[in-house]
C-alpha positions in Angstrom: -143.3 66.8 -67.2 -145.5 64.5 -68.3 -145.7 61.7 -65.4 -148.4 59.8 -66.7 -148.3 56.3 -67.4 -144.6 56.3 -66.4 -142.8 54.4 -63.8 -140.6 55.9 -61.0 -138.5 53.5 -60.0 -135.7 55.5 -58.0 -135.3 54.9 -54.6 -137.1 51.7 -54.5 -135.1 48.6 -53.3 -136.4 45.3 -52.9 -135.9 43.7 -49.5 -134.1 40.7 -50.9 -135.3 37.1 -49.5 -133.9 35.1 -46.5 -134.7 35.5 -42.6 -133.3 38.4 -40.6 -132.5 40.2 -37.6 -132.0 43.2 -36.8 -127.8 43.9 -34.9 -126.9 47.1 -34.1 -129.7 48.8 -36.1 -129.2 47.0 -39.7 -130.8 43.8 -40.9 -128.5 41.2 -40.9 -129.4 38.1 -43.4 -129.1 34.9 -40.9 -127.5 33.0 -44.4 -124.0 32.5 -44.2 -122.7 33.5 -47.5 -124.8 36.9 -49.0 -125.0 38.2 -52.4 -123.8 41.6 -53.0 -127.7 43.1 -52.9 -128.7 41.0 -49.3 -125.6 43.1 -48.2 -126.1 46.8 -50.0 -129.7 46.2 -48.7 -127.8 45.5 -45.0 -126.1 48.6 -45.6 -128.1 50.9 -46.8 -126.4 51.8 -50.1 -126.1 51.0 -53.6 -124.4 47.7 -54.6 -121.4 49.3 -56.6 -120.8 50.8 -52.9 -120.8 46.5 -51.6 -118.4 46.3 -54.8 -116.2 49.5 -53.5 -115.7 48.3 -50.0 -114.9 44.2 -51.4 -112.0 45.9 -53.6 -110.9 48.0 -51.1 -110.6 45.1 -48.2 -113.2 46.4 -46.4 -115.1 43.5 -46.6 -114.0 39.8 -47.5 -116.3 39.1 -50.2 -115.4 35.3 -52.7 -115.6 35.7 -55.8 -117.5 32.5 -57.1 -118.1 33.3 -61.2 -115.8 32.1 -64.0 -112.7 34.1 -64.6 -114.2 35.3 -68.1 -117.2 37.1 -66.6 -117.1 40.8 -67.0 -117.6 41.1 -62.9 -117.1 38.8 -60.1 -119.5 37.1 -58.7 -119.3 38.0 -55.3 -120.6 36.4 -52.2 -119.7 37.7 -48.5 -120.1 36.1 -45.4 -122.0 37.3 -42.6 -118.7 37.5 -40.3 -117.7 39.6 -42.8 -120.2 42.0 -42.6 -120.4 41.4 -38.8 -117.1 43.3 -38.3 -117.9 45.9 -41.2 -120.8 47.0 -39.1 -118.6 46.7 -35.2 -116.0 48.9 -37.4 -117.8 51.2 -38.8 -119.7 52.0 -35.2 -116.3 52.4 -33.7 -115.5 55.0 -36.6 -112.8 52.8 -37.9 -114.7 53.2 -41.6 
């Protein structure tokens, strides 16, 4: 396999913008409404995994997008992320 001149982007997640703090070993952003990308970075998972947690009711995501959009434009509250981390730490998830 010739890899010269090609780029590999697997496992290269950029840190989203914004101030954050470490809570229970996870980097939680200080902003009140977070994007799924920020939550995925916090949970160290894929963005699709965050969408599944929203659809399952584990994360409280608010759709702020248009009704005609193919995919919902979610924002997740900081409190919901902290609750999720607490439940995960207790083993409830």
